[in-house]
MARMILO-869977 format. One record per residue (C-alpha): z, y, x; residue in one letter. Coordinates in pm, whole numbers, padded with zeros to 5 digits, always signed. Last residue first. Example, Ala and Ser with C-alpha at 12.3 -4.5 7.8 and 13.67 -1.06 7.14 Angstrom:
<atoms>
+00714-00106+01367S/+00780-00450+01230A/
</atoms>
This chain:
<atoms>
+02499+00109-01087S/+02341+00400-00900D/+01987+00273-00946R/+02037+00217-01321S/+02172+00571-01360D/+01866+00719-01188E/+01623+00535-01416E/+01813+00615-01736Q/+01587+00894-01862L/+01272+00686-01818C/+01438+00393-01996E/+01525+00614-02293K/+01166+00734-02312L/+01042+00375-02322E/+01291+00293-02597E/+01169+00593-02793R/+00810+00466-02773V/+00910+00118-02885T/+01098+00252-03186T/+00819+00501-03256W/+00565+00225-03320D/+00291+00017-03156S/+00082+00260-02956F/-00297+00304-02964G/-00325+00659-03093F/-00319+00596-03469H/-00032+00351-03419S/+00183+00625-03264P/+00151+00847-03575L/+00258+00586-03831K/+00610+00724-03874E/+00478+01080-03869W/+00228+01023-04150I/+00496+00859-04363Q/+00739+01145-04302E/+00477+01404-04390R/+00395+01209-04709I/+00764+01211-04800H/+00759+01590-04767E/+00473+01602-05017L/+00671+01374-05247N/+00974+01604-05223A/+00753+01900-05316I/+00641+01716-05630F/+00996+01612-05717A/+01112+01974-05689A/+00826+02088-05913D/+00907+01815-06163C/+01272+01919-06182A/+01197+02293-06201A/+00950+02254-06487C/+00587+02285-06392M/+00339+02560-06483E/+00498+02830-06266L/+00266+02800-05966G/+00206+02489-05759T/+00194+02686-05436Q/-00049+02580-05165P/+00151+02391-04900W/+00339+02511-04593L/+00521+02229-04412T/+00226+02095-04215Q/+00236+01750-04063L/-00103+01642-04198P/-00278+01946-04048N/-00602+01943-04252C/-00818+02040-03953W/-01106+02263-04063E/-01441+02134-04188T/-01318+02106-04544G/-01212+01788-04721F/-00834+01809-04752A/-00766+02179-04692M/-01082+02281-04876K/-00981+02053-05162W/-00637+02215-05179V/-00783+02566-05154D/-01032+02492-05432E/-00771+02361-05672R/-00830+02017-05821A/-00509+01869-05681L/-00311+02158-05829W/-00474+02109-06170K/-00379+01744-06165L/-00023+01845-06086R/-00023+02105-06363A/-00151+01847-06611A/+00142+01622-06526H/+00381+01913-06572C/+00226+01992-06911M/+00259+01628-07015E/+00619+01643-06899H/+00700+01920-07145K/+00479+01774-07419P/+00706+01474-07464G/+00853+01154-07331E/+00552+01010-07147F/+00621+01157-06807W/+00985+01054-06835A/+00876+00698-06760F/+00847+00776-06388F/+01177+00961-06358D/+01360+00705-06147L/+01047+00645-05938Q/+01026+00999-05806D/+00781+01239-05969P/+00429+01129-06050T/+00081+01249-05956L/+00149+01268-05582C/+00267+00908-05581R/-00050+00798-05760R/-00248+00883-05447S/-00450+01195-05376F/-00210+01327-05114V/-00155+00981-04964E/-00522+00883-04935S/-00607+01223-04792R/-00335+01199-04527W/-00438+00851-04417A/-00804+00954-04385T/-00718+01268-04189V/-00486+01076-03959L/-00743+00802-03897K/-01004+01066-03813Q/-00776+01227-03558R/-00683+00891-03411G/-01048+00809-03347L/-01106+01141-03171L/-00780+01130-02977C/-00817+00768-02868C/-01177+00832-02755R/-01066+01132-02552R/-00788+00917-02408D/-01031+00649-02292Y/-01268+00905-02139S/-00970+01046-01951S/-00802+01353-02094L/-00669+01628-01871G/-00500+01706-01540L/-00701+01868-01264I/-00609+01739-00917S/-00961+01829-00797K/-01072+01470-00735A/-00865+01359-01036P/-01082+01562-01275D/-00951+01519-01630A/-01166+01630-01919K/-01046+01871-02187A/-01396+01958-02314K/-01432+01679-02570L/-01081+01725-02707I/-01123+02102-02734H/-01443+02062-02932G/-01277+01806-03158T/-01013+02052-03270G/-00692+02211-03144M/-00475+02029-03398E/-00609+01699-03267C/-00490+01793-02917C/-00143+01849-03064T/-00159+01499-03214Y/-00247+01369-02868M/+00056+01543-02718A/+00285+01406-02989S/+00161+01050-02928P/+00155+01089-02544I/+00503+01203-02449L/+00653+00854-02474A/+00401+00733-02217R/+00606+00867-01926V/+00439+00662-01651H/+00376+00954-01412T/-00004+00939-01422E/-00029+00857-01792R/+00219+01131-01886A/+00036+01384-01669L/-00297+01300-01831G/-00151+01337-02179V/+00033+01654-02073V/-00295+01801-01946A/-00446+01751-02291A/-00146+01922-02452A/-00167+02224-02220Q/-00182+02486-02497E/+00150+02353-02627I/+00312+02411-02288F/+00220+02780-02263G/+00308+02827-02630S/+00662+02693-02585Y/+00856+03011-02659L/+00614+03117-02932D/+00629+02768-03084S/+01004+02791-03141R/+01006+02687-03507R/+00725+02447-03423N/+00940+02273-03165R/+01225+02229-03411A/+00981+02076-03661D/+00863+01827-03399W/+01219+01739-03302G/+01304+01673-03666D/+00993+01455-03688L/+01113+01247-03394T/+00949+01139-03065T/+00914+01486-02917P/+00634+01663-02725Y/+00794+02005-02672I/+01151+01887-02624L/+01021+01577-02443A/+00853+01804-02187L/+01188+01952-02082Q/+01362+01615-02074R/+01083+01468-01860I/+01106+01755-01611A/+01481+01711-01576R/+01441+01336-01537Q/+01192+01374-01253R/+01422+01627-01091Y/+01707+01376-01072S/+01478+01084-00985P/+01328+01227-00664V/+01094+00941-00575D/+00817+01104-00369Y/+00538+01037-00620K/+00757+01073-00928T/+00924+01390-00802S/+00575+01505-00706L/+00418+01476-01050R/+00721+01577-01252L/+00787+01881-01032V/+00422+01987-01034A/+00398+01951-01412A/+00719+02148-01467V/+00602+02430-01241V/+00251+02448-01388E/+00392+02448-01741F/+00570+02778-01683D/+00776+02904-01978S/+01088+02694-02024K/+01095+02543-01672C/+01067+02877-01494R/+01416+03014-01439K/+01574+02668-01427D/+01329+02551-01160Y/+01400+02833-00917Y/+01776+02834-00976G/+01869+02752-00617A/+01576+02757-00375I/+01538+02442-00161F/+01461+02159-00406I/+01279+02351-00679T/+01114+02565-00414K/+00991+02246-00249F/+00828+02121-00568F/+00676+02454-00672H/+00530+02506-00323E/+00411+02146-00301V/+00225+02186-00629E/+00069+02513-00515K/-00045+02365-00184A/-00223+02081-00360T/-00118+01731-00264D/-00222+01502+00019H/+00070+01598+00240L/+00017+01643+00615E/+00318+01605+00843V/+00414+01813+01147E/+00700+01732+01383P/+00888+02029+01534V/+00857+02037+01912I/+01146+02181+02111N/+01156+01889+02354V/+00990+01560+02274T/+01132+01208+02271A/+00901+01033+02028P/+01048+00976+01679Q/+01180+00644+01553P/+01107+00598+01180F/+01399+00700+00958S/+01222+01024+00865F/+00966+00832+00661M/+01228+00626+00480D/+01424+00936+00384R/+01106+01114+00276F/+01025+00832+00035V/+01387+00790-00076S/+01395+01154-00184S/+01694+01379-00251N/+01922+01339+00051A/+01624+01279+00278S/+01467+01608+00166L/+01785+01801+00243V/+01822+01632+00581G/+01461+01692+00679R/+01489+02067+00646H/+01191+02293+00578V/+00891+02455+00743R/+00604+02476+00495F/+00240+02527+00596F/-00054+02615+00370T/-00418+02527+00419R/-00428+02207+00210Q/-00066+02095+00212A/+00085+02099+00561Q/+00446+02007+00616F/+00661+02122+00907I/+00989+01950+00994V/+01310+02074+01157N/+01376+02398+00971G/+01590+02649+01161D/+01329+02921+01124E/+01294+02838+00755F/+00944+02882+00618W/+00962+02810+00247L/+00967+03165+00114E/+00702+03263+00370Q/+00455+02994+00269C/+00268+02994+00596R/-00102+03045+00645G/-00432+02886+00728Y/-00773+03046+00686T/-01067+02818+00751P/-01274+02895+01060K/-01642+02939+00993E/-01823+02670+01190R/-02007+02760+01503P/-02343+02582+01530R/-02476+02340+01791G/-02247+02050+01709Q/-01953+02153+01498S/-01678+02401+01564T/-01331+02478+01435S/-01205+02122+01420P/-00931+02073+01156T/-00602+01952+01302P/-00483+01618+01157K/-00120+01578+01057Y/-00046+01232+00921S/-00047+01132+00556G/+00234+01100+00305I/+00180+00911-00021P/+00183+00593+00192S/-00091+00337+00142S/+00000+00000+00000M/
</atoms>
């Protein structure tokens, strides 16, 4: 198995017969400690940090630094990392600069993604768990969590816009529990977004693989079909089961029944269900029923619509190639217990 850490290789400045333009190299000033005892290179950026701190946090770095070093005087070893300079900067700042991650984890997806990616790659379980917990707030495994996210959508907008990247990140870092909610978010953004959100591993660009694009597109259609069949089912035409026979007990309930049929025939309802726009099966705002129903029937009608939301949510993982939420939640629990299991 190849190591995630490479060796330092100087870039030649000339080629045969023709001078080559010299690339520009530079230090990351905030991560260049004069008393640092190891230098890392990521792309064209150098970082001088402390081996002891990295060894205390990462088993990968600890193992690397345990190799015997040649007896040299006043020479700081240099190591090349095959990661982007920006990712390494976020990762090292999280480790070496107090409060860096906490200040940015709620608003900067790039920071959280870099920390999850590299804490997984270099085995830093404490920061891996912190990144997973943050993303699980925005891509939850419960309907209550989803509603809480939507109430704070302004705060999480930078993460919500990166739903396709979250799918790719979750695949890469083995946090599959984030995927159902992230794929549903991709569906909300439309088929055009799904088709364009391609991953490019060669450029370290997170996104949807061809398999995930297919899952999203098929899952989107399954969701729409399931939602339509529920909204236009018998359940939406009757109140709860205890009151079923009350429909036939007089003109009052006949009027309520007619009002429900009228609601289903409304132009805005049909446009929502069969129009070109996304029907948003998990929405909480519905076209108003008006004043034609009695209070009891209106409450039962709204309760049925909420029940439809719950049914759609419970089946959400299956539309995107997963078994059920119970399995997904168990996977998330295991991800968040990785460090504890190592310590025990």
